[in-house]
Each structure stands twice: as structure tokens, then as C-alpha cells.
TIFI-925793 format. One record per residue: x, z, y of N, C-alpha, C in turn. Coordinates in steps of 0.05 Angstrom, whole numbers, padded with zeros to 5 digits, always signed. Layout:
# TIFI-925793
XZYXZYXZY ...
This chain:
# TIFI-925793
-01443-00036+01371-01416-00028+01378-01405-00007+01359 -01423+00012+01352-01416+00033+01333-01410+00021+01306 -01427+00000+01297-01423-00013+01271-01396-00027+01271 -01389-00039+01293-01363-00054+01295-01340-00034+01292 -01342-00011+01304-01320+00009+01302-01317+00019+01273 -01339+00023+01259-01338+00031+01231-01324+00010+01214 -01332-00016+01220-01321-00038+01205-01290-00039+01209 -01281-00036+01233-01252-00037+01239-01238-00014+01226 -01251+00009+01226-01238+00033+01213-01235+00028+01183 -01256+00018+01170-01254+00012+01141-01233-00009+01135 -01231-00029+01153-01211-00051+01148-01182-00040+01150 -01178-00024+01171-01151-00012+01174-01144+00006+01150 -01163+00020+01140-01158+00038+01117-01151+00021+01092 -01165-00001+01088-01159-00018+01065-01131-00030+01067 -01124-00039+01091-01097-00050+01095-01076-00029+01090 -01080-00004+01100-01060+00017+01095-01058+00024+01066 -01080+00024+01051-01080+00030+01022-01064+00009+01007 -01069-00017+01013-01055-00039+00999-01025-00038+01005 -01018-00032+01029-00990-00030+01036-00976-00007+01021 -00989+00015+01018-00978+00038+01003-00974+00032+00974 -00993+00017+00962-00990+00010+00934-00967-00009+00930 -00964-00028+00948-00942-00047+00946-00915-00033+00948 -00912-00015+00966-00887+00000+00970-00881+00017+00945 -00902+00029+00934-00898+00045+00910-00889+00028+00886 -00900+00003+00884-00892-00015+00863-00863-00023+00866 -00855-00028+00892-00827-00036+00896-00809-00012+00890 -00817+00012+00895-00801+00035+00889-00797+00038+00859 -00819+00034+00844-00817+00036+00815-00799+00015+00804 -00803-00010+00815-00787-00032+00805-00757-00028+00811 -00751-00019+00835-00723-00014+00842-00711+00010+00827 -00728+00028+00818-00718+00052+00803-00713+00045+00774 -00725+00025+00764-00722+00019+00735-00694+00012+00727 -00679-00005+00742-00651-00010+00734-00634+00015+00735 -00639+00032+00754-00623+00057+00756-00628+00074+00731 -00653+00075+00723-00660+00091+00699-00647+00080+00674 -00648+00053+00671-00635+00041+00648-00605+00045+00649 -00593+00043+00673-00565+00048+00675-00557+00076+00668 -00574+00095+00676-00569+00123+00669-00570+00127+00639 -00590+00115+00626-00592+00117+00597-00568+00105+00583 -00559+00082+00593-00536+00068+00581-00511+00085+00584 -00508+00098+00607-00484+00115+00612-00483+00138+00593 -00507+00148+00585-00507+00171+00568-00499+00164+00539 -00503+00139+00531-00497+00131+00504-00467+00124+00503 -00450+00143+00497-00421+00138+00497-00412+00127+00470 -00386+00122+00467-00375+00111+00441-00377+00132+00419 -00376+00122+00395-00378+00140+00372-00353+00158+00371 -00356+00181+00358-00334+00200+00357-00312+00188+00340 -00287+00195+00346-00264+00184+00331-00264+00193+00302 -00253+00177+00285-00251+00183+00256-00228+00203+00252 -00234+00225+00238-00214+00245+00232-00199+00237+00207 -00173+00234+00209-00156+00225+00187-00137+00247+00179 -00140+00256+00154-00120+00275+00142-00098+00259+00130 -00076+00273+00122-00054+00260+00109-00062+00248+00083 -00077+00263+00067-00086+00253+00041-00104+00229+00044 -00122+00229+00064-00139+00207+00069-00124+00182+00078 -00103+00186+00095-00086+00164+00104-00072+00151+00080 -00061+00168+00062-00048+00157+00038-00067+00141+00021 -00091+00151+00017-00110+00137+00000-00119+00111+00013 -00123+00111+00039-00130+00086+00053-00108+00065+00051 -00083+00074+00054-00060+00056+00054-00057+00043+00026 -00061+00059+00005-00059+00049-00022-00080+00027-00028 -00103+00029-00015-00125+00010-00020-00120-00017-00007 -00103-00019+00014-00101-00044+00028-00072-00053+00031 -00053-00039+00019-00025-00047+00022-00019-00072+00006 -00009-00094+00018-00005-00119+00003+00017-00117-00018 +00039-00102-00012+00060-00100-00032+00051-00085-00057 +00035-00064-00053+00025-00049-00076+00005-00066-00091 -00012-00081-00077-00031-00099-00091-00016-00120-00107 +00006-00131-00097+00022-00150-00112+00033-00138-00137 +00043-00113-00135+00054-00099-00159+00032-00094-00179 +00008-00087-00170-00013-00082-00189-00022-00108-00203 -00023-00130-00188-00030-00156-00199-00009-00164-00220 +00016-00160-00214+00037-00166-00233+00034-00150-00258 +00026-00125-00256+00022-00108-00279-00001-00118-00296 -00023-00126-00283-00045-00137-00298-00038-00164-00312 -00022-00180-00298-00014-00205-00310+00004-00200-00334 +00022-00181-00332+00039-00174-00354+00023-00163-00378 +00002-00148-00372-00015-00138-00394-00029-00161-00408 -00039-00181-00393-00052-00204-00405-00032-00221-00421 -00008-00223-00412+00013-00238-00427+00018-00224-00454 +00018-00197-00454+00021-00183-00479-00002-00188-00498 -00027-00190-00487-00050-00197-00504-00046-00225-00516 -00037-00244-00500-00033-00271-00510-00011-00271-00532 +00011-00256-00528+00032-00256-00548+00022-00242-00574 +00005-00222-00571-00006-00209-00595-00023-00229-00610 -00039-00245-00596-00057-00264-00609-00041-00285-00626 -00016-00291-00617+00000-00310-00632+00007-00300-00660 +00007-00274-00664+00013-00262-00690-00011-00258-00707 -00035-00264-00698-00059-00259-00713-00072-00286-00722 -00088-00285-00743-00101-00310-00752-00119-00322-00731 -00118-00348-00728-00135-00362-00709-00155-00379-00725 -00179-00379-00716-00201-00394-00730-00210-00416-00711 -00210-00441-00721-00220-00463-00706-00239-00480-00723 -00256-00495-00710-00275-00513-00724-00267-00542-00718 -00270-00560-00737-00263-00588-00734-00285-00605-00746 -00296-00623-00729-00316-00642-00738-00306-00670-00731 -00307-00688-00751-00296-00714-00746-00310-00735-00763 -00313-00759-00752-00324-00782-00767-00304-00805-00766 -00298-00817-00789-00279-00838-00791-00293-00863-00803 -00292-00885-00789-00302-00910-00800-00279-00930-00805 -00279-00942-00829-00259-00962-00836-00273-00987-00847 -00262-01009-00840-00274-01035-00850-00273-01036-00880 -00296-01044-00892-00297-01045-00921-00284-01071-00932 -00280-01070-00959-00269-01094-00973-00286-01102-00998 -00311-01094-00998-00329-01100-01020-00328-01081-01043 -00312-01060-01041-00309-01039-01061-00315-01012-01048 -00319-00991-01064-00323-00965-01052-00300-00956-01034 -00276-00967-01040-00253-00960-01023-00252-00976-00998 -00239-00966-00977-00237-00981-00952-00211-00998-00952 -00208-01014-00931-00185-01031-00930-00159-01016-00926 -00161-00993-00912-00137-00976-00908-00136-00955-00930 -00114-00956-00945-00113-00938-00969-00110-00909-00961 -00102-00904-00936-00099-00876-00927-00126-00863-00923 -00147-00880-00919-00174-00869-00914-00189-00868-00941 -00208-00851-00942-00222-00845-00967-00247-00862-00971 -00255-00879-00953-00278-00896-00956-00286-00908-00930 -00307-00924-00931-00316-00937-00906-00326-00916-00886 -00341-00897-00897-00352-00875-00880-00339-00849-00890 -00328-00834-00872-00317-00808-00880-00325-00787-00859 -00337-00765-00869-00347-00744-00852-00330-00719-00858 -00320-00707-00836-00304-00682-00838-00317-00661-00821 -00324-00638-00833-00334-00615-00818-00323-00590-00832 -00302-00579-00819-00287-00557-00832-00281-00535-00812 -00278-00512-00824-00268-00488-00809-00240-00483-00819 -00221-00480-00800-00193-00475-00807-00184-00448-00798 -00173-00433-00816-00160-00407-00810-00130-00411-00812 -00117-00408-00789-00088-00413-00788-00073-00388-00781 -00051-00384-00795-00034-00360-00791-00005-00368-00792 +00010-00361-00770+00039-00365-00769+00052-00338-00775 +00071-00339-00793+00087-00315-00800+00115-00321-00791 +00123-00307-00769+00150-00313-00758+00160-00287-00745 +00186-00281-00750+00198-00258-00737+00201-00262-00707 +00205-00287-00699+00207-00293-00670+00181-00286-00655 +00158-00293-00667+00133-00287-00654+00128-00257-00652 +00136-00242-00673+00132-00213-00673+00149-00200-00651 +00174-00207-00650+00192-00195-00630+00185-00203-00601 +00174-00227-00598+00165-00236-00571+00141-00219-00563 +00124-00212-00582+00101-00195-00575+00111-00167-00567 +00130-00156-00582+00140-00130-00576+00154-00130-00549 +00168-00151-00542+00181-00153-00516+00160-00155-00494 +00139-00170-00497+00119-00173-00476+00104-00147-00473 +00099-00132-00494+00085-00106-00492+00101-00086-00476 +00128-00086-00481+00145-00068-00466+00147-00076-00437 +00148-00102-00432+00149-00111-00404+00124-00104-00389 +00101-00104-00403+00076-00096-00390+00078-00067-00381 +00089-00050-00398+00093-00022-00391+00112-00019-00367 +00134-00035-00368+00153-00035-00345+00139-00044-00319 +00121-00063-00321+00107-00072-00297+00089-00050-00286 +00078-00034-00303+00062-00011-00293+00080+00009-00279 +00104+00013-00289+00123+00031-00275+00131+00020-00248 +00134-00007-00246+00141-00019-00220+00118-00016-00201 +00093-00017-00211+00071-00012-00193+00071+00017-00183 +00079+00036-00200+00082+00064-00192+00104+00067-00171 +00125+00051-00174+00147+00052-00153+00136+00042-00126 +00121+00021-00127+00109+00010-00102+00089+00030-00090 +00075+00044-00107+00055+00064-00097+00070+00087-00083 +00092+00096-00095+00107+00118-00082+00120+00108-00056 +00128+00083-00055+00138+00072-00030+00118+00072-00008 +00093+00067-00015+00072+00068+00005+00069+00097+00016 +00071+00116-00002+00069+00144+00006+00090+00151+00026 +00115+00142+00021+00137+00148+00039+00131+00136+00067 +00122+00111+00067+00117+00097+00093+00095+00111+00108 +00074+00119+00094+00051+00132+00108+00059+00160+00119 +00073+00175+00102+00081+00202+00111+00100+00200+00136 +00118+00181+00135+00136+00177+00158+00120+00169+00183 +00102+00150+00180+00087+00141+00204+00068+00163+00214 +00056+00178+00195+00038+00200+00203+00054+00222+00218 +00077+00229+00207+00093+00250+00220+00104+00240+00247 +00111+00214+00248+00120+00203+00274+00099+00204+00295 +00073+00199+00287+00052+00201+00307+00047+00230+00315 +00049+00248+00296+00047+00277+00304+00068+00284+00324 +00093+00275+00319+00115+00281+00337+00110+00268+00364 +00100+00243+00364+00095+00229+00389+00074+00243+00406 +00053+00253+00392+00032+00268+00407+00044+00293+00420 +00061+00307+00405+00072+00332+00415+00092+00326+00438 +00106+00303+00436+00125+00296+00457+00110+00289+00483 +00087+00277+00480+00071+00271+00504+00062+00296+00517 +00052+00315+00501+00044+00341+00512+00067+00355+00526 +00090+00354+00513+00114+00367+00525+00122+00354+00551 +00120+00327+00551+00127+00312+00576+00108+00318+00598 +00082+00321+00591+00062+00328+00612+00068+00356+00623 +00074+00375+00605+00081+00402+00614+00106+00403+00631 +00126+00387+00623+00151+00386+00639+00146+00374+00666 +00129+00353+00668+00123+00341+00694+00107+00361+00711 +00089+00376+00699+00074+00396+00714+00093+00417+00726 +00112+00426+00708+00132+00446+00718+00150+00435+00740 +00157+00409+00738+00174+00397+00758+00159+00395+00785 +00133+00389+00784+00118+00388+00809+00115+00416+00821 +00111+00436+00804+00110+00463+00814+00137+00471+00828 +00159+00463+00815+00185+00469+00827+00189+00454+00853 +00179+00429+00855+00180+00415+00880+00165+00429+00902 +00141+00440+00895+00125+00455+00914+00140+00480+00923 +00154+00493+00904+00168+00517+00911+00191+00511+00930 +00206+00489+00924+00229+00482+00942+00220+00475+00970 +00197+00462+00972+00187+00455+00999+00179+00480+01015 +00167+00498+01001+00160+00523+01014+00185+00538+01023 +00205+00539+01006+00230+00553+01013+00244+00539+01036 +00243+00512+01035+00256+00497+01057+00241+00503+01084 +00214+00504+01082+00198+00509+01106+00204+00537+01117 +00209+00556+01099+00215+00583+01107+00244+00587+01114 +00261+00566+01110+00289+00568+01117+00305+00582+01096 +00295+00584+01071+00309+00597+01049+00324+00578+01031 +00319+00552+01035+00332+00532+01018+00339+00507+01034 +00359+00493+01024+00367+00469+01038+00350+00445+01030 +00351+00424+01046+00335+00400+01039+00345+00387+01013 +00371+00392+01006+00382+00381+00981+00366+00391+00957 +00356+00416+00958+00340+00426+00936+00314+00410+00933 +00302+00403+00956+00278+00386+00954+00284+00359+00943 +00306+00347+00950+00314+00321+00939+00318+00323+00909 +00332+00344+00900+00336+00347+00871+00309+00350+00857 +00291+00365+00868+00264+00369+00856+00249+00342+00856 +00251+00326+00877+00237+00301+00877+00249+00282+00856 +00275+00282+00853+00287+00265+00832+00278+00274+00804 +00276+00301+00801+00267+00311+00775+00239+00302+00769 +00221+00303+00789+00194+00294+00785+00193+00264+00778 +00209+00248+00792+00209+00219+00786+00219+00214+00757 +00241+00229+00749+00251+00226+00722+00230+00234+00701 +00216+00255+00706+00196+00265+00687+00172+00246+00686 +00165+00233+00708+00144+00213+00707+00152+00189+00690 +00176+00180+00693+00186+00158+00677+00187+00166+00647 +00196+00190+00642+00198+00200+00615+00170+00202+00602 +00150+00211+00618+00123+00213+00607+00112+00185+00600 +00118+00165+00617+00109+00138+00611+00122+00128+00585 +00147+00134+00582+00161+00126+00557+00149+00140+00532 +00143+00165+00535+00131+00180+00513+00104+00169+00506 +00088+00162+00526+00061+00151+00522+00063+00124+00508 +00083+00108+00516+00087+00082+00502+00095+00086+00473 +00113+00105+00468+00121+00111+00440+00097+00122+00424 +00080+00137+00437+00056+00147+00423+00038+00124+00415 +00034+00105+00434+00017+00082+00428+00029+00065+00405 +00055+00062+00405+00068+00047+00383+00065+00061+00357 +00068+00087+00356+00065+00102+00332+00036+00101+00322 +00018+00102+00340-00011+00101+00333-00018+00074+00321 -00008+00052+00333-00014+00026+00322+00000+00022+00295 +00025+00033+00292+00039+00030+00267+00024+00043+00244 +00013+00067+00249-00003+00080+00228-00029+00066+00223 -00042+00056+00244-00067+00042+00241-00064+00017+00224 -00042+00003+00227-00037-00021+00211-00034-00014+00182 -00026+00010+00176-00022+00018+00148-00048+00026+00134 -00066+00038+00150-00089+00051+00137-00116+00038+00144 -00117+00020+00163-00141+00007+00171-00138-00024+00169 -00160-00037+00165-00160-00066+00165-00161-00077+00194 -00167-00059+00213-00167-00066+00242-00150-00046+00256 -00131-00056+00273-00112-00038+00286-00125-00024+00310 -00149-00031+00318-00161-00019+00342-00181+00003+00335 -00180+00013+00310-00199+00034+00302-00193+00059+00318 -00214+00073+00326-00212+00098+00340-00210+00121+00320 -00187+00135+00321-00183+00157+00301-00165+00178+00313 -00166+00201+00300-00148+00223+00307-00136+00235+00282 -00112+00244+00283-00099+00257+00260-00102+00287+00262 -00106+00300+00240-00112+00329+00240-00092+00346+00225 -00073+00334+00211-00054+00349+00195-00026+00347+00208 -00009+00365+00200+00019+00365+00207+00036+00366+00182 +00047+00343+00173+00062+00342+00147+00085+00362+00146 +00098+00367+00168+00121+00385+00168+00113+00414+00161 +00088+00421+00167+00078+00448+00161+00063+00449+00134 +00053+00426+00126+00038+00425+00101+00056+00424+00076 +00076+00407+00078+00093+00401+00054+00115+00423+00051 +00121+00429+00026+00140+00449+00020+00162+00438+00002 +00186+00447+00007+00210+00438-00008+00212+00454-00034 +00210+00442-00058+00212+00457-00083+00241+00465-00088 +00244+00482-00108+00271+00490-00116+00286+00466-00128 +00312+00465-00126+00327+00442-00135+00324+00438-00165 +00325+00460-00180+00323+00458-00209+00296+00445-00217 +00275+00454-00204+00249+00442-00210+00247+00413-00202 +00259+00406-00179+00259+00378-00171+00274+00361-00190 +00297+00371-00200+00313+00356-00219+00298+00352-00245 +00284+00372-00255+00268+00369-00279+00246+00349-00276 +00232+00350-00254+00210+00330-00249+00221+00302-00246 +00245+00299-00234+00257+00273-00230+00264+00261-00257 +00275+00277-00275+00282+00267-00302+00257+00259-00318 +00235+00273-00313+00211+00268-00328+00193+00247-00316 +00194+00242-00290+00174+00225-00277+00185+00204-00259 +00210+00196-00263+00222+00175-00246+00215+00148-00256 +00197+00133-00243+00190+00107-00254+00212+00086-00251 +00231+00090-00233+00253+00071-00230+00270+00070-00256 +00277+00093-00266+00292+00094-00291+00275+00085-00314 +00250+00093-00314+00232+00085-00336+00229+00055-00338 +00226+00042-00315+00224+00013-00314+00250+00000-00324 +00273+00010-00315+00298-00001-00324+00302+00003-00354 +00295+00026-00365+00298+00031-00393+00280+00012-00409 +00256+00009-00401+00237-00009-00415+00246-00038-00413 +00257-00046-00390+00267-00073-00388+00290-00078-00407 +00307-00058-00411+00329-00060-00430+00319-00062-00458 +00298-00047-00465+00286-00048-00491+00274-00076-00496 +00260-00086-00476+00248-00113-00478+00270-00134-00482 +00292-00131-00468+00314-00151-00471+00325-00150-00500 +00326-00126-00511+00335-00124-00539+00316-00138-00558 +00290-00135-00554+00270-00149-00570+00272-00179-00567 +00278-00188-00542+00281-00217-00538+00305-00227-00552 +00327-00211-00554+00350-00219-00569+00344-00221-00599 +00328-00203-00609+00320-00204-00638+00303-00229-00642 +00285-00235-00623+00268-00259-00626+00285-00285-00627 +00306-00286-00610+00324-00309-00610+00339-00311-00637 +00348-00289-00648+00362-00289-00673+00344-00298-00696 +00318-00293-00694+00299-00302-00714+00298-00332-00717 +00309-00346-00697+00309-00376-00698+00327-00386-00720 +00345-00369-00731+00362-00378-00753+00347-00376-00780 +00325-00361-00781+00311-00356-00806+00287-00374-00809 +00278-00378-00834+00254-00395-00839+00229-00382-00828 +00208-00398-00822+00182-00388-00814+00161-00400-00833 +00139-00385-00835+00118-00392-00854+00092-00396-00839 +00077-00417-00847+00051-00422-00836+00031-00425-00858 +00007-00413-00855-00014-00414-00875-00039-00425-00863 -00053-00443-00878-00078-00455-00869-00098-00454-00891 -00122-00446-00884-00144-00445-00903-00167-00461-00891 -00177-00481-00905-00198-00499-00896-00223-00495-00913 -00246-00494-00900-00272-00491-00914-00292-00510-00900 -00305-00527-00916-00324-00546-00905-00327-00571-00922 -00332-00593-00910-00335-00618-00925-00316-00639-00914 -00307-00656-00932-00292-00681-00926-00301-00702-00946 -00323-00715-00940-00337-00732-00959-00347-00758-00946 -00358-00776-00963-00368-00801-00953-00397-00799-00943 -00408-00776-00947-00435-00771-00937-00435-00744-00922 -00451-00743-00900-00452-00718-00885-00473-00700-00898 -00464-00687-00920-00483-00670-00935-00466-00651-00953 -00477-00629-00960-00463-00611-00978-00462-00621-01006 -00480-00639-01014-00480-00652-01040-00484-00682-01037 -00474-00698-01055-00478-00727-01055-00482-00737-01083 -00493-00761-01086-00499-00773-01112-00481-00798-01116 -00468-00798-01139-00452-00822-01146-00469-00844-01156 -00456-00868-01159-00471-00891-01169-00481-00887-01197 -00468-00869-01212-00476-00863-01239-00500-00844-01240 -00508-00834-01217-00529-00815-01216-00521-00786-01217 -00495-00781-01219-00485-00754-01220-00484-00742-01193 -00493-00717-01190-00492-00703-01164-00467-00685-01163 -00453-00687-01141-00429-00671-01138-00431-00655-01112 -00416-00633-01111-00416-00616-01087-00393-00624-01068 -00400-00628-01043-00380-00635-01023-00368-00611-01009 -00383-00589-01009-00375-00565-00996-00353-00551-01012 -00330-00545-01000-00309-00532-01015-00287-00522-00996 -00264-00515-01007-00243-00504-00991-00216-00515-01001 -00196-00512-00985-00168-00518-00992-00150-00500-00977 -00125-00497-00987-00105-00480-00974-00079-00494-00974 -00064-00489-00952-00038-00502-00949-00018-00480-00939 +00005-00479-00952+00026-00461-00944+00051-00478-00938 +00063-00474-00914+00086-00489-00906+00109-00471-00899 +00132-00477-00910+00156-00462-00903+00175-00480-00887 +00180-00472-00863+00197-00487-00845+00225-00475-00843 +00245-00490-00852+00273-00480-00853+00289-00495-00832 +00300-00481-00812+00317-00494-00792+00344-00502-00804 +00351-00527-00802+00376-00536-00813+00396-00544-00792 +00388-00559-00772+00406-00568-00751+00391-00571-00725 +00400-00556-00704+00385-00556-00678+00404-00563-00655 +00427-00575-00660+00445-00582-00639+00454-00558-00622 +00456-00535-00635+00465-00511-00621+00445-00497-00603 +00420-00507-00602+00401-00495-00584+00394-00466-00592 +00392-00460-00618+00386-00433-00626+00409-00414-00618 +00434-00423-00623+00457-00406-00615+00457-00402-00585 +00450-00422-00570+00450-00419-00540+00428-00399-00532 +00405-00400-00545+00384-00381-00538+00393-00352-00544 +00408-00348-00566+00418-00322-00572+00438-00312-00551 +00455-00330-00541+00474-00323-00521+00460-00315-00495 +00440-00331-00487+00424-00324-00463+00411-00297-00465 +00399-00292-00488+00386-00266-00492+00406-00243-00492 +00430-00248-00502+00451-00227-00502+00460-00221-00473 +00462-00243-00457+00470-00239-00428+00449-00222-00414 +00423-00228-00419+00402-00213-00406+00401-00184-00415 +00408-00179-00440+00408-00152-00450+00431-00136-00436 +00454-00149-00433+00477-00136-00420+00470-00130-00391 +00456-00149-00378+00447-00144-00350+00428-00121-00348 +00409-00119-00367+00390-00097-00367+00404-00071-00372 +00424-00070-00389+00439-00045-00394+00453-00036-00369 +00465-00055-00354+00479-00048-00329+00459-00037-00309 +00435-00050-00307+00415-00041-00288+00405-00013-00296 +00403-00007-00321+00394+00019-00330+00415+00040-00323 +00440+00034-00327+00461+00053-00321+00461+00059-00291 +00458+00038-00275+00458+00042-00246+00433+00058-00237 +00410+00053-00249+00386+00068-00242+00389+00097-00248 +00403+00104-00269+00407+00132-00275+00426+00145-00255 +00447+00130-00248+00466+00141-00228+00452+00143-00201 +00435+00123-00195+00421+00124-00169+00402+00147-00168 +00389+00153-00190+00371+00176-00190+00386+00202-00184 +00409+00206-00197+00424+00230-00192+00434+00232-00164 +00443+00209-00153+00453+00209-00125+00430+00213-00105 +00408+00199-00109+00385+00201-00091+00373+00229-00091 +00373+00241-00115+00362+00269-00117+00378+00288-00099 +00405+00286-00101+00422+00304-00085+00419+00297-00055 +00418+00271-00049+00417+00262-00021+00391+00270-00008 +00368+00264-00021+00342+00270-00010+00338+00300-00007 +00348+00315-00027+00344+00344-00026+00361+00355-00003 +00386+00344+00000+00403+00354+00022+00391+00347+00049 +00379+00323+00052+00366+00315+00077+00343+00333+00083 +00327+00340+00063+00304+00357+00068+00313+00386+00075 +00334+00395+00061+00344+00422+00067+00355+00424+00095 +00371+00403+00103+00383+00402+00130+00361+00401+00151 +00341+00384+00147+00320+00381+00166+00304+00407+00169 +00300+00421+00147+00285+00446+00148+00301+00467+00164 +00327+00468+00159+00343+00487+00175+00344+00480+00204 +00345+00454+00210+00345+00445+00238+00319+00451+00251 +00297+00449+00236+00271+00456+00248+00271+00485+00257 +00280+00502+00240+00281+00531+00247+00299+00536+00272 +00322+00523+00272+00340+00526+00294+00328+00516+00320 +00317+00492+00319+00305+00480+00343+00281+00495+00353 +00265+00506+00334+00242+00521+00343+00251+00546+00358 +00271+00560+00347+00281+00584+00361+00294+00576+00387 +00309+00554+00387+00323+00545+00412+00302+00537+00433 +00280+00526+00425+00259+00518+00444+00247+00543+00457 +00242+00563+00441+00231+00588+00452+00250+00600+00472 +00276+00600+00465+00296+00612+00482+00299+00595+00508 +00297+00569+00505+00299+00551+00529+00276+00556+00548 +00252+00560+00537+00229+00565+00554+00232+00592+00569 +00242+00612+00555+00247+00637+00568+00269+00635+00589 +00290+00619+00583+00311+00615+00602+00301+00601+00627 +00283+00581+00623+00272+00567+00646+00256+00587+00664 +00240+00603+00651+00224+00623+00666+00242+00641+00682 +00263+00652+00670+00281+00670+00684+00296+00656+00706 +00305+00632+00701+00319+00617+00721+00302+00611+00746 +00276+00604+00741+00258+00599+00763+00253+00625+00779 +00252+00647+00765+00248+00673+00780+00273+00679+00796 +00297+00673+00785+00321+00678+00800+00323+00659+00824 +00313+00635+00821+00314+00616+00844+00295+00626+00866 +00272+00635+00858+00253+00646+00879+00266+00669+00894 +00282+00685+00879+00295+00708+00892+00321+00700+00906 +00328+00674+00905+00352+00665+00919+00377+00670+00904 +00376+00676+00877+00399+00682+00861+00408+00659+00844 +00393+00637+00844+00400+00613+00827+00397+00588+00845 +00411+00567+00837+00410+00542+00851+00389+00524+00839 +00382+00503+00854+00362+00484+00844+00373+00469+00820 +00400+00464+00820+00412+00450+00797+00408+00466+00771 +00410+00493+00773+00406+00509+00750+00377+00507+00739 +00358+00505+00757+00330+00502+00749+00326+00475+00736 +00337+00454+00748+00335+00427+00736+00347+00427+00708 +00371+00439+00706+00384+00440+00680+00367+00455+00659 +00355+00477+00668+00338+00492+00649+00314+00476+00640 +00302+00460+00658+00279+00443+00651+00288+00422+00631 +00311+00410+00636+00322+00389+00618+00327+00401+00590 +00337+00425+00589+00343+00438+00564+00317+00442+00547 +00296+00450+00561+00270+00454+00547+00261+00428+00535 +00261+00407+00551+00252+00380+00542+00269+00370+00519 +00295+00374+00521+00313+00364+00500+00309+00379+00474 +00306+00405+00475+00303+00421+00451+00276+00416+00438 +00255+00412+00454+00229+00406+00442+00229+00379+00428 +00241+00359+00440+00243+00333+00428+00259+00334+00402 +00281+00349+00402+00297+00352+00378+00281+00367+00356 +00265+00386+00364+00248+00400+00344+00228+00381+00331 +00215+00365+00348+00195+00346+00336+00208+00325+00319 +00232+00316+00327+00247+00297+00310+00255+00309+00284 +00263+00334+00284+00270+00348+00259+00246+00350+00240 +00222+00355+00252+00198+00356+00235+00192+00329+00222 +00195+00308+00237+00191+00281+00225+00211+00276+00203 +00237+00283+00208+00257+00279+00187+00252+00295+00162 +00242+00319+00166+00236+00337+00143+00213+00325+00126 +00192+00316+00139+00170+00304+00124+00178+00279+00110 +00194+00262+00123+00203+00237+00111+00221+00243+00087 +00239+00263+00090+00257+00270+00068+00241+00280+00044 +00220+00296+00048+00204+00305+00026+00189+00282+00013 +00180+00263+00028+00167+00239+00017+00187+00223+00000 +00211+00220+00010+00232+00206-00006+00238+00221-00032 +00239+00247-00030+00243+00263-00055+00220+00260-00074 +00196+00256-00064+00173+00253-00081+00173+00226-00096 +00189+00206-00086+00191+00181-00101+00205+00186-00128 +00221+00207-00130+00234+00214-00155+00218+00234-00172 +00206+00254-00159+00192+00275-00173+00163+00268-00179 +00151+00251-00162+00123+00245-00166+00104+00264-00153 +00114+00286-00141+00097+00307-00129+00105+00310-00100 +00085+00306-00083+00089+00309-00054+00081+00337-00045 
């Protein structure tokens, strides 16, 4: 009996031990997903990329399609100048040929134009064309290549304007969102104040209604500002990233970084570094060279050829005649040809007229480019000056509006002002802040436009 009791005790202990181990395993198993979930939650997204204004401009230049097109056109124009230059230099070619003609029983062939039954030609030809038209075409293409580089510089400065405007617009959008959030917070505080005053019998229910309407308006305005912020963010991302969903933050404020130079200095830099006028001037010069090339069609042209090699009945540098005499097949010859234009059915005269029309067009474009530079210089400088003055005015007005709002709210709490005055003070703060941020964007954009003439941002 005692042995049976010990056996039962041992059996119950083993069952209890196995049950405990199973429960522990289930606990560990159920805890594993929680642990992995915790680890996954700790691994957050990567930190946003910090983008400065200079970095944004550099990124935009690297991927802008219009700028890339202008650069490709400049490279193509440079290669066309290389090709035109090669037309004025000696060209060397090799010629190998075998001619078979039916015989007639004599050393001569049946065709008198051929030199024998078997004829071997292996020669090197040095050819040179001497023509005024070719020379002036080369000069025209070289100048057009330089003009294409200026047009690429124009496109590059256009990219700078676009990036600065988009960057400044995003800065303003961010500030407007912050301002709208602060205005909404102040409106909610005012609503709380009116409710307390109504509860204490110090204000009418109409004040609460006005405060509620103000909160609703500010909520709608905040949503609009957030949408505008998202649009500005995407617009800048499309300019500087290959993917519009990149996570980034901007760290500069163009309106505070950029400085307006003195007008005299800006005018000097515009005269020295305006690619628009430079491109127009070079285009006019190229048109003049094209006119000279067309006029060269009235004059003779000269071509020179020098041949070195063999033209013999045997493929060898030496051959033996039937008499036993050995002769050298290797030698040279030279040909000079003078081509005189006599009658071309008026085509040469027509080419000259076309070239003259293009030259007149280029002169008109150059004159307009110079007038445009003078006008744009005054316009862009006036826009920047006006925007800078407006920034100062709006900044001071914003500070005064904030102070007025504070005083009006204190007067309302003391029962000396109406709810309408408080709402008006809040609207004034919001309006002046938005005008301030808009002026900053206009100032930065005007400076970027001015930089298209001066080359210095």
C-alpha cells in the first residue's frame, strides 16, 4: 500500500512537470510575435534629406530636360564646327582596284580606255579643296557653336529662376501653415473665453456664435494652406528629384540669404555677362559669314589631288617587259582643277538673297535683345526693390497686428471690446503674415530673374 502511494505521488509529479513545460513553451511561442513586432516598430523610416538652396539648384541642373536639350544642341553645334573645319583640310584616302578587260591577242585590251587585260590600282590620294565658300561656312559654324553654348547658359539660368521660385514658395507655404495653425489655436482660445464669459453672464450668445464661425473659417483656411504646402512640396520635388515621393526638408530661406546689389553694379554685370545678347550677337556674326559664303559662289574654286601608288598590269612595285627591261610601277601623279561657275540658273544669286534676309533678321534680333536687356534690368531691379520694401513694411505690420490682437483680447476680457473687434484683429494678423510671406517669395524670384542678366545670384 505504501509502495502504491509513492508510485501515485511520483506519477502526479511527472504530469505536473510536463504540464508546466508545455505552458512555458506556449508562453514563449506567443511572446515571440510580440517581440518581433516591437523590434519592427522601433525601426522607423530614414531621416529626411536636408536640401539647401544651392543643393536644390545643382540637383535641378542635373536632371532638367530643357537644360539637357540645350547642352546636347551645344555639343551637336560643336561637332558640326569640327566637320566644317575638316572640309577645309586635306583628306587622305586609299583606293585599291582590279580591272579585267577581254583581250584581243595583243598587249592592249579590247576597250581602248583600259590599259590592258589586267590592271591593278593601289593608290593613296591626298585631296584638298580651296574654296572661299568652305572657309566662311566653317567660320559660321564655329560662331554658331559659341552661340549654342550661350543658349545653354540661358537655359541654365532659367532653371535657377524656376528652382528659386519653387524653393521660396515652399518656404512661404510652410510658414503659412504654421501661421494658420497658430491662428486656429488663438481662435479656439477665444471661443473658450467667450463661453466662459457667456456662462458668467458677461457676454451674449452672439459672441460665442462669432467665435465658432471664426474657428470653422480658420479650420478651412488651415486645410487650404496644407494643400498649398503639399502642392509646393511636390512642385519642388519634381524639379530636383527623379522621384516625387522623396522625403526631404528645406533648410534655407532665399529671401534672407539673397542680397540685392547696387543698380550700377548690376548694370555692369548685365553688360558683361548677358548670354541672351551674346547669343544674338554671335548669331548675327554667323549670318554675316553665311552671306560671305554665298557670295563666294560667284568665284572660282580650286581642287588639288596627289596620287601615290601603282597603276600597272602587274600587282608589283616593279614589272618586266617582253624585252626583258625592268620598270618601276610605284610612282605619283598630281592633278589641279579650277572650277569656274558660268551659268547656274540664278541659284547662286538666290542663295545670296536668302543669306541677306537671314542677316537682316539676325540684326533685328540683336537690336531687340539689347533693348530687352535694358528693359528687363530696370524691371527686375524695380520688382526686387519693391518686394524688399514690402517685406519690411509687412514684417513691421505683422508685429503691430500681433500686438493689436493681444491688446484687443485683453480689452475684450475686461468688457471694453466686442467679439467682432477680436475677430477683426485675428483676421488682420493672418492677412499681414500671408502678405509678408508672399513678399518674400516675390523678392527671391525677382532676384533670380535679375541673376539671368547678371549671372550672379
